[in-house]
C-alpha positions as CSV (number, residue, x, y, z in Angstrom):
1,M,-45.1,-68.3,-14.0
2,K,-45.4,-65.5,-11.5
3,K,-47.4,-67.9,-9.2
4,T,-44.6,-70.5,-9.5
5,N,-41.9,-67.9,-8.7
6,I,-43.9,-66.6,-5.7
7,M,-44.2,-70.2,-4.4
8,A,-40.5,-70.8,-5.0
9,Y,-39.6,-67.6,-3.0
10,A,-42.0,-68.6,-0.2
11,F,-40.5,-72.1,0.0
12,A,-37.0,-70.7,0.1
13,F,-38.0,-68.3,2.8
14,L,-39.5,-71.0,4.9
15,I,-36.4,-73.2,4.4
16,G,-34.2,-70.2,5.5
17,C,-36.3,-69.6,8.6
18,S,-36.1,-73.3,9.5
19,L,-32.4,-73.2,9.2
20,T,-32.2,-70.0,11.3
21,G,-34.4,-71.6,13.9
22,C,-32.0,-74.6,14.0
23,N,-29.0,-72.4,14.6
24,T,-30.8,-70.5,17.4
25,G,-31.6,-73.8,19.0
26,E,-28.0,-74.8,18.9
27,E,-27.0,-71.5,20.5
28,R,-29.6,-72.1,23.2
29,M,-28.1,-75.5,23.8
30,E,-24.6,-74.1,24.1
31,N,-25.4,-71.4,26.6
32,P,-26.7,-73.7,29.3
33,M,-23.6,-75.8,29.0
34,Q,-21.4,-72.7,29.4
35,E,-23.5,-71.6,32.4
36,E,-23.1,-75.0,34.0
37,S,-19.3,-74.9,33.5
38,T,-19.0,-71.7,35.5
39,E,-21.9,-72.1,38.0
40,P,-20.1,-74.8,40.2
41,T,-17.1,-72.5,40.6
42,M,-19.3,-69.5,41.4
43,R,-21.3,-71.6,43.9
44,R,-18.1,-73.0,45.6
45,T,-16.8,-69.4,45.9
46,A,-20.0,-68.2,47.4
47,E,-20.1,-71.1,49.8
48,A,-16.5,-70.4,50.8
49,R,-17.2,-66.8,51.5
50,G,-20.7,-67.0,52.9
51,V,-20.7,-70.1,55.1
52,E,-20.8,-69.6,58.8
53,P,-17.4,-69.9,60.5
54,G,-16.4,-73.5,60.8
55,T,-14.3,-75.3,63.2
56,H,-11.2,-74.5,61.3
57,L,-9.9,-71.0,61.2
58,D,-7.6,-69.6,58.6
59,P,-4.0,-69.7,59.9
60,L,-2.9,-67.4,57.2
61,G,-5.0,-64.7,58.7
62,A,-4.3,-65.6,62.3
63,E,-1.6,-63.1,62.8
64,A,-4.2,-60.4,62.5
65,G,-6.8,-62.4,64.4
66,V,-8.8,-62.9,61.2
67,A,-10.7,-66.1,60.4
68,E,-11.6,-67.2,56.8
69,P,-14.9,-69.1,57.1
70,G,-15.1,-72.6,55.7
71,V,-11.4,-73.0,55.0
72,V,-9.7,-76.1,56.4
73,Y,-6.1,-76.1,57.3
74,E,-3.7,-78.4,59.2
75,M,-1.1,-77.9,61.9
76,I,2.3,-78.0,60.1
77,P,5.8,-77.1,61.3
78,S,6.2,-74.2,58.8
79,Q,3.4,-72.2,60.5
80,T,3.6,-70.2,63.7
81,I,2.2,-71.3,67.0
82,V,-0.9,-69.1,66.5
83,Q,-1.5,-70.3,63.0
84,N,-1.3,-73.9,64.2
85,I,-3.6,-73.2,67.1
86,T,-6.2,-71.7,64.8
87,A,-5.9,-74.7,62.5
88,N,-6.7,-77.2,65.1
89,T,-10.4,-78.1,65.4
90,Q,-10.0,-78.7,69.2
91,L,-8.6,-75.3,69.9
92,T,-11.1,-72.8,68.6
93,T,-11.8,-71.3,72.1
94,L,-8.1,-70.9,72.8
95,A,-7.7,-69.1,69.5
96,S,-10.5,-66.7,70.4
97,V,-9.3,-65.9,73.9
98,L,-5.7,-65.4,72.7
99,R,-7.0,-62.6,70.4
100,K,-9.2,-61.2,73.2
101,A,-6.1,-61.1,75.5
102,E,-4.0,-59.5,72.6
103,L,-1.4,-62.2,72.9
104,I,-1.2,-62.9,69.1
105,D,1.9,-60.8,68.6
106,K,3.7,-62.4,71.5
107,L,3.0,-65.9,70.2
108,N,3.9,-64.9,66.7
109,A,7.3,-63.5,67.8
110,T,10.5,-65.4,67.2
111,G,10.3,-67.4,70.4
112,P,10.6,-70.3,70.8
113,H,7.7,-71.0,73.1
114,T,6.1,-74.1,74.5
115,V,2.4,-73.8,74.7
116,F,0.1,-76.1,76.7
117,A,-3.1,-75.6,74.8
118,P,-6.4,-76.4,76.5
119,T,-9.1,-77.9,74.2
120,D,-12.6,-76.5,73.7
121,E,-13.9,-79.1,76.1
122,A,-11.4,-78.0,78.7
123,F,-12.8,-74.5,78.6
124,E,-16.3,-75.8,78.7
125,A,-15.5,-77.6,81.9
126,L,-14.7,-74.3,83.7
127,P,-17.2,-73.1,86.3
128,E,-20.3,-71.5,84.8
129,N,-19.7,-68.0,83.5
130,A,-16.0,-68.1,84.4
131,L,-14.8,-67.7,80.9
132,E,-17.4,-65.1,80.1
133,N,-16.3,-63.1,83.1
134,L,-12.6,-63.3,82.1
135,M,-13.5,-62.0,78.6
136,E,-14.9,-58.8,80.0
137,P,-12.6,-55.8,79.4
138,E,-12.2,-55.1,83.1
139,N,-10.8,-58.6,83.6
140,K,-8.3,-58.6,80.8
141,A,-5.3,-58.7,83.2
142,Q,-6.7,-61.9,84.8
143,L,-7.2,-63.4,81.3
144,V,-3.7,-62.6,80.3
145,A,-2.3,-64.1,83.5
146,L,-4.3,-67.3,83.0
147,L,-3.1,-67.7,79.4
148,N,0.5,-66.9,80.4
149,N,0.2,-69.8,82.9
150,H,0.1,-72.1,79.8
151,I,3.2,-70.7,78.0
152,V,6.8,-71.6,78.8
153,A,9.8,-70.0,77.2
154,G,11.9,-72.3,75.0
155,Q,10.9,-75.3,72.9
156,L,10.3,-78.4,75.1
157,K,9.3,-81.6,73.3
158,A,7.4,-84.3,75.2
159,D,10.5,-86.5,75.7
160,Q,12.2,-83.5,77.4
161,L,9.5,-83.2,80.0
162,Q,10.8,-85.4,82.8
163,D,8.8,-86.8,85.7
164,G,9.0,-84.6,88.7
165,S,10.4,-81.6,86.9
166,T,9.0,-78.1,87.2
167,L,8.5,-75.5,84.5
168,T,8.4,-71.8,85.0
169,T,5.7,-70.1,82.9
170,L,5.8,-66.6,81.3
171,G,3.5,-65.5,84.2
172,G,6.1,-66.7,86.8
173,T,4.1,-69.7,88.0
174,Q,5.4,-73.2,88.4
175,L,4.1,-76.2,86.5
176,K,4.8,-79.7,87.7
177,V,5.4,-82.5,85.2
178,T,4.4,-86.1,86.1
179,R,4.6,-89.3,84.0
180,Q,2.9,-92.6,84.5
181,G,3.8,-94.9,81.7
182,D,2.8,-93.3,78.4
183,Q,0.7,-90.7,80.2
184,L,2.1,-87.2,80.4
185,M,0.6,-84.8,82.9
186,V,1.3,-81.1,83.6
187,N,-0.3,-79.7,86.7
188,G,-3.0,-82.4,86.6
189,A,-3.8,-81.7,82.9
190,E,-3.2,-84.7,80.6
191,V,-1.3,-84.1,77.3
192,V,-3.7,-85.6,74.7
193,E,-1.7,-84.5,71.7
194,A,2.0,-83.9,72.0
195,D,4.7,-82.2,69.9
196,A,2.7,-80.2,67.4
197,M,5.9,-78.5,66.0
198,S,5.7,-74.9,64.8
199,R,8.0,-72.4,63.3
200,N,8.6,-70.7,66.6
201,G,8.0,-73.4,69.1
202,V,5.8,-76.4,70.0
203,I,2.3,-77.0,71.1
204,H,1.1,-79.7,73.5
205,V,-2.7,-80.1,73.6
206,I,-4.1,-80.6,77.1
207,N,-7.5,-81.6,78.4
208,K,-7.7,-79.1,81.3
209,V,-7.4,-75.3,81.8
210,M,-4.6,-74.9,84.4
211,A,-5.8,-72.4,87.1
212,L,-3.3,-69.9,88.5
213,N,-3.5,-71.4,92.0
214,E,-2.7,-74.9,91.0
């Protein structure tokens, strides 16, 4: 009888261990599922914070000259000129030089302003080391003058830019407007994207940096 009881206890113990093992296995199955549910979010967050700065800059941080890496935005009328410049994939160099020249506050002011915004390719077409030299602290005044040569007071849409008219920039220089069919030119620079409306003005993207002596 004692032997039978011992065997019964042993059998019950083994059954209990088996059941316990099954529960542990279920818990192990649940944990990976929970980890998988959070891991993609964590991974996306890490990528958003750790990725190298992309072509788009964060317009929400543009007022302070701060870029949020990996965040893609669009140019929309509710944003300021600076925010829309930093949101355009073609204008990353312009966004950088505006910060270097400390013109962010001016272009975030009430305005309105009309900005002729050279593309990255336009800056790349400058003579070798020209932009690098302008970015030096001792040449800041020249950089500011060059950028002011691309800004006009008031909001002027493309259809208001009449052939043969002249525009006075914030730097006091004159820009000549020419039209040939659908082609709109300002001082020899072609407007490749017109009427990017902003909260405090308008942006016209151009394919050339307009020198002060043009």
